[in-house]
N, C-alpha and C positions, 0 to 999 in steps of 0.2 A: 320310714315310709309314711306317707300322708294317708289319712283315712279314705279319701276318694280313690287312691291307687289300690289300697287293700280291698275296697268294695268291688272295684272293677276286676281285680284278679279273681275274687270269689265268684262274681257273676260269670266270668269267662270259664272258670272251672266247672261250675254247675251247668251252664248252658252246653258246654262241650260234652259233659256226661250224658245229658239228655240227647244230644245229637248222636252220640255213640250208641245209646240204647235204641233210638229209632233206626239207626243204620243197621245194627245187628238184627232187628226184627226184619228190615227190608231185604237184607242179603243172606241171612242165615235162617232165622226162625220160620218166616213165612214160606220161603222156597222149600225148606225142609218139610214142613207139614203139608205143603201143596202136593206132595207125592203120595199122600195118604188117601184112602177111600173117603168118600164124603162124610160118612158117619164118624170115622176116626179123626178126620180133619176137624169136625165140629167139637168133638170131645177134647182133642189136644189143645185147640185154642181156648176152650172153656177152662181147662186146667191152668194154662199159663195166665190167662186173664184173671182168674180167681186169686192168684197170688197177689196181683196188683190191687184188685178190688178189696182185698182184705187188709189194705193199708200196710203193706210190707214197709217196715220203718225206714230202711235205707233208701228205698225207692221213693217214698213219700218226701223224705228229707231233701233229696236231690231235685225231684220234680217241683214241689212247692217252693223249695229254696230258690230255684232258678226264676220262678215267677216273681218272687219278692226281691231277690238280689239284683236282677237287671234294672228294674225301675229305680230302686234305691241307689244303685251305682250311678245311673244316669243323672239323678237329681244331685248327687254329690260331686260328680266329676264335670258336669256340663260347663260350669263356669271357668274351670281351669284348662279346658281344651281349646285348641285353635279351631279355625273354620272347618278344616277337613275332619278333625277329631269329633267335633260337635255333629257334623253331618252324619258321620259314620255311626256314632252312638245313637243318634235319633233314628237313623234308618234301621239299626240293629234292634232297637227296642220295638219299633213299629213292626218290623218283619217278624220278630219273635212272637209278639202278641197275636198278630193277624195270620201269620203263616204257620205257626206251630200250635199255639194254644187254641185259637179259634177253630181250626179243623178238628183238633182233639175233642173239644167240647161239642161241636156241632155235628160231627160225622162219626169219628172213631168210637167215642164212648157210647153214643146211642146204638151203634151197630153191635158193640161188645155186649151191652145190656140186653139187646134183643136176642143175641145168640145164647146168652146165659140162661134165658127162659126155656130153651129147648131141652127136651129129654132125648138126647142122641140115641140112647139104646132102644127107645120105644119107637123111633121113627122108621118108616119104611124107606126103601131106596129112593122112591120118587120125591118124597118130602125132604129127605136129607140132601138130595141133589139140588132141589130148589132153594133150600135154606142156605146152602153153600153159595149158589149162584147169587142170591140176594145179598150176600155178605162179602165174599172174597174180593171181587174186582173193585168194588167201591172202597172197601177198607184199604186195600193195597194202594189204590190211586191216591187216597187222602194221606196215607203214610208216606208215599213217595214225595209228596209236596212237603209234608212236615220234615222229612229227612233232609231234603235239599235245603230248605230254608234254615233249619237248625244248624246245618254244617256251614252254610253261608254266614249266619250270625256269629258263630264261633270264630270264623275266619276274620270277620270285621272287628270283633273284639280283640283278637290277637294283634291285628294291625294297629289298633289304637294303643294297646299296651307297648308294642314295640316302638311306636313313634312318640310316646309321651316324653 
């Protein structure tokens, strides 16, 4: 196996794990905690997010690894691909950076951090309801975009691997 093929396989694997993580949040975690009362919703999300924010090693390896592996594989494989493969790889890289990582940095992480500052147990009903309203719809919308794009990127990378 040539190095650019191995790099592309690794990037596909890591990006697919990220897509699966985002998908699980979109279809299981967030709909599950959506059924909780406002204060409990805030607390549940804080607990899940704190695992990530404390640099859970496997999560960090996958997330950061995908950010490094996809551009590296693009640099290594670009010259050996045909026109369609090059186009797909460039589109996958751009989509991943702009459609997955940018919303994460610009929307989801700031919302997570803002929610982490709240003391859910000390909040009254009105303030916990408002905090949830300020968070939930925007977070879920950004995550839906990230999920769709991450799944699309994984699919594009798989097509490249199949057609190499």
